[in-house]
C-alpha positions in Angstrom: 0.0 0.2 -0.4 1.5 3.4 -0.6 1.7 6.3 1.2 0.1 9.8 0.8 0.0 13.2 2.0 -2.0 15.0 -0.1 -5.3 14.3 -2.1 -7.8 16.8 -4.1 -11.2 15.4 -5.3 -15.1 15.8 -5.6 -17.0 15.8 -3.0 -20.0 13.4 -2.1 -22.7 14.5 0.4 -24.4 11.7 2.6 -26.4 13.3 4.5 -27.5 10.3 7.4 -25.7 9.6 10.4 -25.7 6.1 11.7 -24.2 4.8 9.1 -23.3 1.2 9.6 -20.8 -1.6 8.2 -24.1 -3.5 7.3 -24.9 -0.5 4.8 -21.7 0.3 3.2 -21.7 -3.6 2.3 -24.7 -5.8 2.7 -23.2 -9.3 4.1 -24.7 -11.3 0.9 -22.0 -9.8 -1.1 -18.9 -10.7 1.6 -18.4 -13.7 -0.1 -17.2 -12.0 -3.2 -13.3 -12.5 -4.1 -11.8 -9.0 -3.3 -9.6 -9.5 -6.2 -13.0 -9.0 -8.2 -13.3 -5.5 -5.8 -15.9 -4.5 -3.6 -16.7 -1.1 -4.7 -19.7 -2.3 -7.1 -21.5 -3.3 -3.5 -20.9 0.1 -1.5 -24.2 1.1 -0.2 -25.6 -0.9 -2.3 -29.1 -1.1 -0.8 -29.3 2.8 -0.8 -27.5 3.4 -4.2 -30.0 0.8 -6.5 -33.4 -0.2 -6.0 -35.6 -3.3 -5.6 -34.5 -4.2 -9.4 -31.4 -3.3 -8.9 -31.5 0.3 -11.1 -29.1 3.3 -9.8 -31.5 4.9 -7.5 -30.7 8.7 -9.8 -31.0 11.5 -7.2 -28.3 9.1 -4.6 -25.5 10.8 -4.2 -22.9 8.7 -4.9 -24.8 8.0 -8.6 -25.0 12.0 -9.0 -21.0 12.4 -8.6 -19.6 8.9 -9.4 -16.1 10.2 -9.4 -16.5 11.4 -5.9 -13.0 10.8 -3.9 -14.1 12.7 -0.1 -16.9 11.9 1.0 -19.0 14.3 3.8 -21.1 13.0 6.4 -22.6 12.3 9.7 -21.9 11.4 13.0 -20.8 7.9 14.0 -19.6 6.7 10.5 -18.7 2.8 10.0 -21.0 1.8 13.3 -22.0 -1.2 13.3 -20.0 -5.0 13.2 -16.0 -4.7 12.8 -16.2 -6.4 9.2 -13.1 -4.4 7.3 -14.7 -5.2 4.0 -16.8 -2.2 4.6 -13.7 -0.5 4.4 -12.6 -2.3 1.0 -15.9 -1.2 -0.7 -15.2 2.4 0.0 -11.7 2.5 -1.4 -12.4 0.1 -4.3 -15.6 2.1 -5.4 -12.9 5.2 -4.9 -13.2 7.0 -1.7 -10.0 8.2 -0.3 -11.0 10.2 2.3 -14.2 10.5 4.8 -15.3 13.6 6.7 -17.4 13.2 9.8 -18.0 14.4 13.5 -17.2 10.5 14.7 -16.8 7.2 13.6 -17.0 3.4 14.7 -14.1 2.9 16.6 -12.7 -0.8 14.3 -14.0 1.2 11.4 -11.8 4.0 11.5 -8.7 2.2 12.7 -9.2 -0.4 9.2 -9.5 2.6 7.5 -6.1 3.5 8.1 -5.1 0.3 7.6 -5.9 0.4 4.2 -5.1 4.1 3.0 -8.4 5.4 3.6 -8.4 9.1 5.7 -11.0 9.3 8.8 -11.5 12.9 9.1 -12.9 13.7 12.3 -14.7 17.4 11.9 -16.3 19.3 14.5 -20.2 18.7 14.1 -21.2 22.1 13.9 -18.9 22.8 11.3 -20.2 19.2 9.3 -23.5 20.9 10.0 -22.9 24.4 8.6 -20.7 21.9 5.4 -23.4 20.0 4.5 -26.2 22.8 4.3 -23.7 24.5 2.4 -23.0 22.2 -0.3 -26.0 19.5 -0.4 -27.1 21.3 -4.4 -23.4 22.1 -5.3 -20.7 20.6 -6.4 -17.5 21.0 -4.7 -13.5 20.0 -4.6 -11.6 19.0 -1.5 -8.1 19.6 -0.9 -6.9 17.3 1.7 -3.5 17.6 3.8 -2.7 14.7 6.4 0.7 16.5 7.4 -1.0 19.8 8.3 -4.2 18.2 9.4 -6.7 20.4 7.6 -9.1 20.0 4.7 -9.8 23.4 2.0 -13.4 23.2 0.6 -14.5 26.6 -1.4 -14.1 29.3 1.1 -13.8 27.2 4.5 -10.6 25.7 5.8 -11.7 22.8 7.8 -9.2 21.2 11.2 -9.5 17.5 11.3 -8.3 15.1 14.4 -6.3 12.4 13.6 -4.0 10.4 16.1 -0.3 10.5 15.4 0.5 6.9 14.7 -2.5 7.0 12.4 -1.2 10.0 10.6 2.6 8.1 10.5 0.7 5.0 8.8 -1.3 7.1 6.0 1.8 9.3 5.2 4.0 5.6 4.9 1.2 3.3 3.6 1.9 1.4 6.5 -0.4 -1.5 8.3 0.0 -2.8 11.5 2.4 -4.9 11.0 4.4 -2.5 8.6 4.1 -0.4 11.9 5.4 -3.0 13.9 8.3 -3.8 11.6 10.2 -0.4 12.1 10.8 -1.4 15.7 12.3 -4.7 14.6 15.6 -3.8 16.0 14.4 -3.0 19.6 12.3 -5.7 19.4 15.3 -8.4 18.3 17.9 -6.3 21.6 15.1 -7.2 23.7 14.6 -11.0 22.6 18.4 -11.4 23.5 18.2 -9.5 26.7 15.2 -11.5 27.3 16.9 -15.1 26.6 20.3 -14.0 28.6 18.4 -13.2 31.3 15.6 -15.8 31.5 17.2 -18.7 29.4 14.5 -20.7 30.7 11.0 -19.6 29.4 12.6 -20.2 25.4 12.0 -23.6 24.2 14.6 -26.0 24.7 16.5 -26.9 22.0 16.6 -30.7 20.4 19.5 -32.1 19.9 20.1 -34.6 16.4 18.4 -38.0 16.5 
């Protein structure tokens, strides 16, 4: 996964609270191999009607090239399925701006290069009101921790470690690998101080 610092892209406004992971990708699609892509399943039951036809006024159907999603509180709540993040990323979403996120969803997002940008709820309310019928572009800067939309510049909250992971393109394993020398040194000290806690080496035969 490649890291990133800045992104500029079209905005889609999803004016809904508590969009959970089952809405982001319904469970019936999760047996599909990831190699086939999950983007077509993103918010499927909201994007399409009962006959499988696109709902014309749904935000992601109006702006199918959107890469920035602005939405309301508690986005990504519900089950811990990482496939919800896969659906967003495979659709092309790079940034989700909301007042709050499901904890596990936000962690999964960062591990897959998707920025969960947490912005004050009052500012989100004003932004959604302003963008409800407009086509707009967002410029996002992870290092500065802000997003510029028209005349608005909004600061977002992001954990320091998550910022490092996004910029470097790291997941949890990559982050741990950065501490390999310290881990090896600790193991060596531990092996010397308490050799009995390590498995005994078997002799030949």
